[in-house]
N, C-alpha and C positions, 0 to 999 in steps of 0.2 A: 777361752772362746774367743776373746777377740783374736788373738793369734791365727784360730782356724779360720774366722770369716775374712782376716786381711789373707790369708793364703787363699782363698777363695777368689778373692777379687780379682787378685793379681791372676789368678788361671785363667779367669773371665774375662779380661784382656787380652792376656795372649793368646789365647784359642780364636778372639774376635781378628788380634789381629793378624793371626796365620790363615782364617778362612779369608777374611779383606784381601791381602795379599792373594794370594792364592787365584781366589777368583778373576784378580786385576791383569796376573800373569797369564792366564787362559787365555783371557778373552783378548787378549796385545796381540796383535798383527804380525806375527813371526811364525819361521817356519816349527813345526812341532817339535822337529829334536832339538832345534834352539831354547823352546819355550822349557822342554820338560829339563834341560839344561840347566838352563834359569832359574828354576824352580828346585831341583838338587840341590844347586848351590845355594839359593836362599831358605831351604828348608835347614842345611846342612848348620848354616849360619843360625839361623834361629833357634836351632836345639843347644847352638853352645852360646847366646845371650840368655838363652831360660836356664842353663845351667848356671850360669854364672852367678844370675839374680837372684836364686835358690839361692847359692852358696852365700851371696851377703845378706838375704833376708835372714838367713839361720845366723852367721854373725850375729847381725842385728837381738836378733830371740836370744841367743847366747849371753851374750853384753847386756841384755835387759836383766834375764833372771839373775845374773852375776851379780848385777845394783841395785837389785832388790833384796838378793838374799842377803849383801852386805847392809845393806839400810836396815834390814829386820833385826839383824843383828844385834847394832847400835841402838835398836829401840827396846830390845831384850835388856841388854847389859843397863840402858839408863835406869829403866824399871826396878831390875834389879837392884840397883844404887838405891834408887826414892827408897824403895822397901825398907835396905837396910837402915837406911837413916831415920825412918820415923820409928823402926823396932829400936834404936839405941835413945831416941827422945823418951818413949815411955819406958 
C-alpha cells in the first residue's frame, strides 16, 4: 500500500509540474512556432526525466524488497535455532 501511495504522490507532482510548465510556456511572449518547439523539447526532456525517475524508484523498491526478504530469512533462521535449543533442554 505504501509503495502505491508514494507512486501516486510522485505522479501527482510530475503532472502538476507538467501543467504548470506548459501554461508558463504558452503564455510567454514568443512566436507560436518558437513556443511549440520549446514546448515539444521540454515535453521530450520531461518524459526522459520521468522515465529515469521511475526506473530509480523501481530500483529502490526492488532493493527494499530484497533487504526485507533477507531480514525475514534471518529472523526465521533465528527462531528455528531457538526452538531447537528449547527442545534440547526439555
